[in-house]
C-alpha positions in Angstrom: -75.0 72.7 -21.3 -76.3 76.2 -20.4 -75.3 78.9 -22.8 -75.4 82.7 -22.9 -75.8 84.5 -26.2 -73.5 87.5 -26.4 -71.3 89.2 -28.9 -67.5 88.5 -28.6 -66.9 91.9 -27.2 -69.7 91.5 -24.6 -68.2 88.1 -23.6 -64.8 89.7 -23.1 -66.2 92.5 -20.9 -68.4 90.1 -18.8 -65.6 87.6 -18.4 -63.1 90.3 -17.2 -65.5 91.5 -14.5 -65.5 88.0 -12.9 -61.8 87.5 -12.6 -59.9 87.6 -9.3 -56.4 87.1 -8.1 -55.5 85.6 -4.7 -52.3 85.4 -2.7 -52.0 84.5 1.0 -55.7 83.9 1.1 -56.6 87.5 0.1 -58.6 88.0 -3.1 -58.3 91.1 -5.4 -60.2 92.2 -8.4 -57.9 91.3 -11.2 -59.1 93.9 -13.8 -60.7 96.8 -12.0 -61.6 99.1 -14.9 -61.1 99.7 -18.6 -59.3 102.7 -20.1 -60.0 103.5 -23.7 -60.2 105.7 -26.7 -62.8 104.7 -29.3 -62.5 104.6 -33.1 -64.1 102.6 -35.8 -62.1 99.5 -34.8 -63.6 99.2 -31.3 -66.5 101.6 -30.9 -69.4 99.3 -32.0 -67.8 96.2 -30.5 -66.0 96.8 -27.2 -67.5 100.3 -26.8 -71.1 98.9 -27.0 -70.1 96.0 -24.7 -68.8 98.4 -22.1 -71.9 100.5 -22.3 -74.1 97.4 -21.8 -72.1 96.2 -18.9 -72.3 99.7 -17.2 -76.1 99.6 -17.6 -76.5 95.9 -16.6 -74.1 95.8 -13.6 -72.7 99.2 -12.6 -69.2 99.0 -11.1 -68.4 95.6 -12.6 -66.2 97.2 -15.3 -65.9 101.0 -14.9 -64.9 102.8 -18.1 -62.5 105.8 -18.1 -61.9 107.9 -21.2 -58.2 108.4 -21.8 -56.5 111.1 -24.0 -53.5 109.2 -25.3 -53.2 105.5 -26.0 -49.6 105.2 -24.7 -50.6 107.3 -21.7 -53.4 104.9 -20.7 -51.1 101.9 -20.8 -48.8 103.9 -18.5 -51.7 104.5 -16.2 -52.4 100.7 -16.1 -48.7 100.1 -15.3 -48.7 102.6 -12.4 -51.9 101.0 -11.1 -50.5 97.4 -11.3 -47.2 98.4 -9.7 -48.9 100.1 -6.8 -51.1 96.9 -6.3 -48.0 94.7 -6.3 -49.1 93.1 -9.6 -52.2 91.6 -8.0 -54.6 93.9 -9.9 -54.4 95.8 -13.2 -56.4 97.7 -15.8 -57.5 96.9 -19.3 -56.8 99.3 -22.2 -58.8 99.3 -25.5 -58.0 101.2 -28.7 -59.1 101.3 -32.3 -57.1 99.8 -35.1 -54.1 101.5 -36.8 -52.5 104.4 -35.0 -54.6 103.9 -31.9 -53.2 100.4 -31.5 -49.6 101.2 -32.4 -49.6 104.1 -29.9 -49.9 101.5 -27.2 -46.7 99.6 -28.2 -44.4 101.8 -26.2 -46.5 101.3 -23.1 -46.5 97.5 -23.8 -42.7 97.5 -23.9 -42.5 99.4 -20.7 -44.9 97.0 -19.0 -43.1 93.9 -20.2 -39.6 95.2 -19.3 -40.8 96.0 -15.8 -42.7 92.7 -15.6 -46.0 94.5 -14.7 -49.3 93.1 -15.9 -51.5 95.1 -18.3 -54.2 93.9 -20.6 -54.4 95.4 -24.1 -57.4 95.1 -26.3 -56.7 96.7 -29.7 -59.2 96.6 -32.5 -58.0 94.8 -35.7 -58.9 94.3 -39.4 -61.9 92.3 -40.6 -61.5 88.6 -40.1 -63.8 88.0 -43.1 -61.8 90.4 -45.2 -65.2 91.5 -46.6 -64.3 95.2 -46.6 -60.6 95.0 -46.9 -58.4 96.9 -47.0 -60.2 99.0 -44.3 -59.2 102.4 -43.1 -55.8 102.3 -41.4 -55.1 98.7 -42.5 -51.5 97.8 -43.3 -51.3 95.8 -46.5 -48.5 93.2 -46.7 -47.6 92.0 -50.1 -46.5 88.7 -48.6 -49.5 87.7 -46.6 -53.1 88.8 -45.7 -52.9 87.6 -42.0 -50.6 90.4 -40.8 -51.8 93.7 -39.4 -50.1 96.5 -37.5 -51.0 94.6 -34.3 -48.3 92.1 -35.0 -45.8 94.7 -33.7 -47.2 93.8 -30.2 -45.7 90.3 -30.4 -42.1 91.1 -29.4 -43.2 93.4 -26.6 -46.0 91.2 -25.2 -45.7 88.2 -22.9 -48.8 86.8 -24.4 -50.3 87.6 -27.8 -53.3 86.2 -29.6 -55.6 87.4 -32.4 -59.2 86.2 -32.1 -60.2 85.3 -35.7 -63.3 83.3 -34.6 -65.5 83.6 -31.5 -64.7 79.9 -30.7 -61.1 80.9 -30.1 -62.0 83.4 -27.3 -62.3 81.1 -24.2 -58.8 79.6 -24.6 -57.3 83.1 -25.3 -58.9 84.6 -22.3 -57.7 81.9 -20.0 -54.2 82.1 -21.4 -54.2 85.8 -20.9 -55.3 85.6 -17.3 -52.6 82.9 -16.6 -49.9 85.3 -17.8 -51.3 88.3 -16.0 -51.1 86.4 -12.7 -47.8 84.7 -13.2 -45.1 86.6 -11.2 -42.4 85.2 -13.6 -44.1 85.6 -17.0 -46.2 88.7 -16.5 -46.0 91.8 -18.6 -48.1 93.1 -21.4 -50.9 90.8 -22.6 -52.4 91.6 -26.0 -55.6 90.2 -27.4 -56.2 91.7 -30.9 -59.9 91.8 -31.7 -61.0 92.0 -35.4 -63.8 94.5 -35.5 -66.3 92.2 -37.2 -65.6 89.4 -34.7 -66.2 91.9 -31.8 -69.7 92.4 -33.0 -70.4 88.7 -33.9 -72.8 86.8 -31.6 -72.1 83.4 -30.2 -73.6 80.9 -27.7 -71.0 80.9 -24.9 -70.8 78.3 -22.1 -72.4 79.9 -19.0 -69.5 78.7 -16.9 -67.2 81.1 -18.7 -68.7 83.9 -16.8 -68.6 82.4 -13.3 -66.3 83.9 -10.7 -62.8 82.6 -11.3 -59.9 83.0 -8.8 -56.3 82.9 -10.0 -53.9 81.9 -7.3 -50.6 83.8 -7.3 -48.0 81.4 -5.9 -45.1 81.9 -3.6 -42.5 79.3 -4.8 -40.2 78.1 -2.0 -36.5 77.6 -2.5 -34.8 74.2 -2.6 -33.4 73.3 0.8 -30.1 72.1 -0.6 -29.5 75.4 -2.3 -30.5 77.4 0.8 -28.0 75.4 2.8 -25.3 76.1 0.2 -26.2 79.8 0.1 -26.0 79.9 3.9 -22.5 78.3 3.8 -21.4 80.9 1.3 -22.6 83.7 3.6 -20.9 82.2 6.6 -17.6 82.0 4.7 -17.8 85.7 3.5 -16.0 88.5 5.3 -17.9 91.4 3.6 -21.4 90.3 2.5 -23.8 92.8 1.0 -27.5 92.4 0.1 -29.0 94.2 -2.9 -32.8 94.5 -2.8 -34.7 94.8 -6.1 -38.3 95.2 -7.2 -39.1 91.6 -6.3 -38.8 92.5 -2.6 -41.6 95.1 -3.0 -43.8 93.0 -5.2 -43.7 90.0 -3.0 -44.3 92.2 0.1 -41.0 90.9 1.6 -39.9 94.1 3.3 -40.5 92.8 6.8 -38.6 89.6 5.8 -35.6 91.7 4.6 -35.6 93.7 7.7 -35.6 90.6 9.8 -32.7 89.1 7.7 -30.6 92.3 8.0 -31.1 92.7 11.7 -30.4 89.0 12.4 -27.3 88.8 10.3 -25.9 92.3 10.3 -25.7 92.3 6.5 -26.3 95.8 5.1 -28.9 96.4 2.4 -28.5 98.5 -0.8 -31.4 99.1 -3.2 -32.1 99.2 -6.9 -34.5 101.8 -8.3 -37.4 99.3 -8.2 -36.3 98.0 -4.7 -36.0 101.4 -3.1 -38.1 101.4 0.0 -37.2 97.9 1.0 -35.9 99.4 4.2 -36.7 102.8 5.6 -33.9 105.3 4.8 -32.9 105.7 8.5 -32.6 102.0 9.3 -29.0 101.4 10.6 -28.3 98.8 8.0 -29.9 100.8 5.1 -27.3 102.0 2.6 -29.8 103.4 0.1 -29.3 103.4 -3.7 -26.6 101.3 -5.4 -24.8 101.6 -8.8 -24.5 104.4 -11.3 -27.1 106.5 -9.5 -26.3 105.2 -6.1 -25.0 106.5 -2.8 -21.4 106.6 -1.9 -22.2 104.5 1.1 -23.7 101.6 -0.9 -21.0 101.8 -3.6 -18.2 101.8 -1.1 -19.3 98.6 0.5 -20.1 97.2 -3.0 -16.6 97.7 -4.1 -15.3 95.7 -1.2 -18.0 93.0 -1.0 -16.8 89.4 -1.4 -20.4 88.1 -1.5 -23.4 89.8 -3.0 -26.9 88.5 -2.3 -29.3 89.8 -5.0 -33.0 89.6 -4.0 -35.5 90.2 -6.7 -33.1 92.2 -9.0 -32.4 91.6 -12.7 -28.9 93.2 -12.4 -29.3 96.0 -14.9 -26.4 98.1 -16.0 -27.3 101.0 -13.7 -27.4 98.6 -10.7 -24.0 97.1 -11.4 -22.5 100.4 -12.7 -22.0 98.6 -16.0 -20.3 95.8 -14.1 -17.7 97.9 -12.3 -19.1 98.5 -8.9 -18.5 95.0 -7.5 -14.7 95.2 -7.7 -13.4 92.4 -5.5 -11.7 89.9 -7.8 -13.2 87.0 -5.9 -16.7 88.3 -5.5 -19.5 85.7 -5.6 -23.2 86.1 -6.1 -26.2 84.5 -4.5 -29.4 85.4 -6.5 -32.8 84.9 -4.9 -35.3 85.5 -7.7 -38.7 84.1 -8.7 -37.4 84.1 -12.3 -34.9 81.5 -13.2 -33.0 83.6 -15.9 -32.4 86.3 -13.3 -31.4 83.9 -10.6 -28.6 82.6 -12.8 -27.1 85.9 -13.8 -23.5 86.9 -12.9 -22.8 83.1 -12.5 -24.6 83.3 -9.2 -25.9 80.5 -7.0 -29.6 80.4 -8.0 -32.3 80.4 -5.4 -35.4 80.3 -7.6 -38.2 81.3 -5.2 -40.5 84.0 -4.0 -38.5 86.7 -2.3 -40.3 86.5 1.1 -40.2 82.7 1.2 -36.5 82.7 0.2 -35.5 85.3 2.7 -37.4 83.6 5.5 -35.6 80.3 4.7 -32.2 81.9 4.4 -32.6 83.7 7.7 -33.5 80.5 9.5 -30.5 78.7 7.9 -28.2 81.5 9.1 -29.3 81.3 12.8 -26.4 82.3 15.0 -24.5 84.1 12.2 -23.5 87.7 12.5 -21.4 89.8 10.1 -19.8 91.4 13.1 -20.1 94.6 15.1 -17.3 96.3 13.2 -19.0 95.7 9.8 -22.4 96.9 11.2 -20.7 100.1 12.5 -19.0 100.7 9.1 -22.3 100.5 7.3 -24.0 102.8 9.8 -21.1 105.3 9.6 -21.1 105.4 5.8 -24.9 105.8 5.7 -24.8 108.6 8.2 -22.1 110.4 6.2 -24.2 110.1 3.1 -27.3 111.4 4.9 -25.3 114.5 5.7 -24.5 114.9 2.0 -28.3 114.6 1.3 -29.1 117.3 3.8 -26.5 119.6 2.2 -28.0 119.0 -1.2 -31.5 119.6 0.1 -30.4 123.0 1.7 -27.9 124.2 -0.9 -29.3 127.7 -1.0 -28.4 128.1 -4.7 -29.5 131.4 -6.3 -31.1 132.9 -8.3 -32.7 129.6 -9.3 -32.8 126.6 -6.9 -31.0 123.4 -7.7 -33.1 120.4 -8.5 -31.8 118.7 -5.3 -33.5 121.5 -3.3 -36.8 120.9 -5.1 -36.5 117.2 -4.2 -35.7 118.1 -0.6 -38.8 120.4 -0.3 -41.1 117.7 -1.7 -39.6 115.1 0.6 -40.0 117.4 3.6 -43.7 118.3 2.9 -44.8 114.8 1.9 -46.1 112.4 4.5 -44.5 109.0 5.3 -47.1 107.1 3.2 -47.2 109.6 0.3 -45.9 108.5 -3.1 -43.3 110.2 -5.3 -43.6 109.4 -9.0 -41.0 109.9 -11.7 -39.5 108.2 -14.8 -37.1 110.0 -17.0 -34.4 112.7 -17.2 -32.0 113.6 -14.4 -34.7 113.4 -11.8 -34.8 109.6 -11.4 -31.0 109.4 -10.7 -31.2 112.3 -8.2 -34.2 110.7 -6.5 -32.6 107.3 -6.3 -29.6 108.7 -4.4 -31.4 111.6 -2.5 -35.0 110.6 -1.7 -35.5 109.5 1.9 -37.9 106.6 1.7 -40.2 105.8 4.6 -42.7 103.4 3.2 -42.3 100.4 0.8 -44.8 101.9 -1.7 -43.7 105.5 -1.2 -41.2 105.5 -4.1 -42.4 104.9 -7.6 -39.8 105.6 -10.2 -40.1 103.8 -13.6 -36.6 103.0 -14.5 -36.8 99.8 -16.4 -37.7 101.6 -19.6 -37.3 105.2 -18.2 -40.0 106.4 -20.6 -40.4 110.1 -21.0 -44.1 111.0 -20.6 -44.8 108.2 -18.0 -44.9 110.5 -15.0 -48.4 112.1 -15.1 -50.1 109.1 -16.6 -48.4 106.7 -14.2 -49.2 109.0 -11.3 -52.8 108.8 -12.3 -52.6 105.0 -12.0 -50.9 105.2 -8.6 -53.7 107.4 -7.3 -56.5 105.2 -8.7 -54.8 102.2 -7.1 -54.6 103.9 -3.6 -56.7 107.0 -3.4 -55.8 107.5 0.3 -52.2 108.4 -0.4 -51.1 111.8 -1.6 -49.3 111.4 -4.9 -46.4 113.8 -6.0 -45.5 113.6 -9.6 -42.1 115.1 -10.3 -41.7 115.9 -14.0 -39.2 117.9 -16.0 -40.2 120.1 -18.9 -38.8 117.7 -21.5 -40.9 114.8 -20.2 -43.9 117.0 -19.7 -43.9 118.0 -23.3 -43.8 114.4 -24.3 -47.2 113.6 -22.7 -49.2 115.8 -20.4 -52.6 115.0 -21.7 -53.6 112.6 -18.9 -54.0 115.7 -16.8 -57.3 116.0 -18.6 -58.3 112.5 -17.5 -57.4 113.4 -13.9 -59.6 116.5 -14.2 -62.5 114.5 -15.7 -62.3 111.8 -12.9 -61.7 114.3 -10.1 -58.3 112.7 -9.3 -56.0 114.9 -7.2 -52.4 114.7 -8.2 -49.8 117.2 -7.1 -47.6 117.7 -10.1 -44.3 119.5 -9.6 -43.3 120.7 -13.0 -39.6 121.5 -13.1 -38.7 123.9 -15.9 -35.0 123.9 -16.8 -35.3 124.8 -20.5 -34.2 121.5 -22.0 -33.1 118.0 -21.3 -31.0 118.3 -18.1 -30.0 114.7 -17.8 -28.9 114.1 -21.4 -27.4 117.5 -21.4 -25.1 116.7 -18.5 -24.3 113.3 -20.1 -23.5 115.0 -23.4 -21.1 117.4 -21.6 -19.4 114.5 -19.8 -18.9 112.7 -23.1 -17.5 115.7 -24.8 -20.5 116.6 -27.0 -21.0 120.0 -25.3 -24.7 119.6 -24.6 -25.4 119.6 -28.3 -29.1 119.5 -29.1 -30.2 119.2 -25.5 -31.4 122.8 -24.8 -34.6 124.5 -25.8 -33.3 127.4 -27.8 -34.0 129.5 -30.9 -31.8 129.0 -33.9 -29.2 131.7 -33.9 -29.2 133.4 -37.3 -25.5 134.2 -36.9 -24.3 130.7 -36.1 -27.1 128.8 -37.8 -27.2 126.6 -34.6 -29.7 126.0 -31.9 -27.8 128.2 -29.4 -29.9 131.3 -29.4 -32.3 132.7 -26.8 -34.6 130.8 -24.6 -38.0 129.8 -26.1 -41.1 131.6 -24.8 -42.9 128.4 -23.9 -45.2 128.7 -21.0 -45.9 125.2 -19.6 -47.8 126.5 -16.6 -50.3 128.2 -19.0 -50.5 124.9 -20.9 -51.3 122.9 -17.8 -54.0 125.5 -16.9 -55.5 125.2 -20.3 -55.9 121.5 -19.7 -58.1 122.2 -16.6 -55.5 121.8 -13.8 -55.2 124.2 -11.0 -51.8 125.9 -11.5 -49.5 127.7 -9.0 -46.3 129.4 -10.2 -43.6 129.6 -7.6 -40.1 131.2 -7.5 -37.6 129.6 -5.1 -37.9 126.9 -2.5 -39.7 129.0 0.0 -42.7 129.6 -2.3 -42.5 126.0 -3.4 -42.9 124.8 0.2 -45.9 127.0 0.8 -47.5 125.9 -2.5 -47.1 122.2 -1.7 -48.4 122.6 1.8 -51.5 124.4 0.5 -52.0 121.8 -2.2 -52.5 119.1 0.4 -55.8 120.6 1.3 -57.1 121.1 -2.3 -60.1 119.0 -3.2 -60.9 117.8 -6.7 -58.5 117.4 -9.6 -54.8 117.9 -10.2 -52.7 120.7 -8.9 -49.6 121.7 -11.0 -46.8 123.6 -9.2 -44.5 125.2 -11.7 -40.9 126.0 -10.6 -37.8 127.0 -12.5 -34.4 125.4 -11.6 -30.8 125.7 -12.6 -29.9 122.7 -14.8 -26.2 123.2 -14.4 -26.1 122.4 -10.6 -25.4 118.6 -10.3 -26.5 116.3 -7.5 -23.8 114.8 -5.3 -21.6 112.3 -7.2 -22.3 108.6 -6.7 -18.6 107.7 -7.4 -19.8 105.1 -9.9 -19.6 104.7 -13.7 -22.1 104.1 -16.5 -20.9 102.7 -19.9 -21.9 105.0 -22.7 -19.4 104.7 -25.6 -17.6 107.8 -26.8 -16.5 108.4 -30.4 -13.1 106.7 -30.9 -11.9 109.3 -33.3 -13.0 113.0 -33.3 -11.9 116.4 -34.3 -13.5 118.0 -31.3 -11.0 118.2 -28.4 -13.6 117.7 -25.7 -14.7 114.5 -27.3 -11.1 113.2 -27.5 -10.6 114.0 -23.8 -13.8 112.2 -23.0 -12.6 109.2 -25.0 -9.5 109.0 -22.9 -11.5 109.0 -19.7 -13.8 106.3 -21.2 -11.0 104.0 -22.0 -9.6 104.4 -18.5 -12.9 103.6 -16.9 -13.5 100.7 -19.2 -10.6 98.9 -17.8 -12.5 98.3 -14.5 -15.3 96.6 -16.3 -15.6 92.8 -16.0 -17.7 89.8 -16.4 -18.7 88.0 -13.3 -18.1 84.4 -14.4 -16.5 82.7 -11.4 -18.4 79.7 -10.1 -19.5 79.8 -6.4 -17.3 77.5 -4.4 -18.8 74.2 -3.4 -20.2 74.4 0.1 -18.4 72.2 2.7 
């Protein structure tokens, strides 16, 4: 048997450069580059291996220096999402704090079912030098390190104690990265002495390997039963989730809607499944939804969920589907999601399932009156959006006006990126999507600090698209450091930095729950009251962005914002940050839906008591969807 003598780290890097995914006959590089920050736990192992590979075969595994370990995982997530989970990035860190900094990013990837490969350094397998710098000592066992915290947030975890263990671990890791059901964070912990240890590897380990990404088809009997349920319904509604986008099923969903007349609402991850101006597009659904989608949801007697995991925001904490006899049909590649809400489970790829269901419904139509109602409600909401875009609020613009300007200036294939604060909810209900990949809001984990790092990944995945990162001051302060990575790599992002002096989203929620925006504003401590309700802090985030190497434009009002964004489209090189102040007290239009956030049952504060009364009233509408779908005739 032919062998190749390499260190364990060299074997990892060479193997990754030869892995491909394939779907529908099209191949994609599975791991396109490695992001990393070096320390004593990975410098002489993976660091040396990446250097050798760059010299030996330039381009096979490009290395990019990151600035924050959590941030680089977010970049990998943004990249993987933009590539519909067919390609991703690897991330390497040292042991200790470098590794644990990646845990939040791992959780985000796994919750969103997006593939990322994490390669943290680890303690000595031989224990020759233990305890090493940054090693956690457990009094109960010597085989635990801080990397064990990756286990609950990873879809696959292994620690390579011996070189002989590497081949099976690598193959297991690739299996999970390319599995549309099981994918998420994959962690291979690499003890630093094992990284540098040489071994004679089978040469076939480094041959090109192509991993097929399947499209499971639905069981015909269940398709027929689902079709019978649709035919028996009077007010059917389809809810499109992220699975529609990832399986590239947007044409299939358009064909289904147009053939059947069933209107389509969208989750955060599914936004863009239909263009916003399609006559059967209702836009966002749930707690951050449109009134059009939520109105039809309240009346729906059958809900077809495609590629959604039915989160609390989507169902408005199980209040938005109000018909007492509502039934669910769930088309999902993941069995657990297909069985939620006691739905009829169609376990299949979204595109394949929609195609089969469309064929089974040949000749069916929800009716002209139902189509007309959907179109009328959608048109009414679009007028609400236009009003929000052109509010004319002074002296500071409303956040909805900022969204409107970005939407107006951006091209049909450009991408908006956001993750946390009030912006994702406003974008969900207000953004006019025109392209399936044009809306990139991370709302599975809604992680503050994702925006700039995730936007970097989006741009790396598709450099031809303009990428607009919308980030509030609170999220910017969490993690802006990947601006430096964008500067280093010459990656142009247009970052719209919205300054509203605090946490606008949680402030509004606090007020609605009777907590009076406590602790949600950036203010000095008032000597008289002893509370954080003094003057505004003199923090200059524009100056901060400029100090990180970004080109910065300060604007006042939507007119200057529009000019700055138009000018930014022609800027070559690195990131452009456009800083604009907004009024955080101007809300976006109401979705007429609820979100379950418990309020203190007893309180001395009158506003809290009033909020509790409202909470108990809304809570009565909450329900479990446990009814069995009727047996098809």
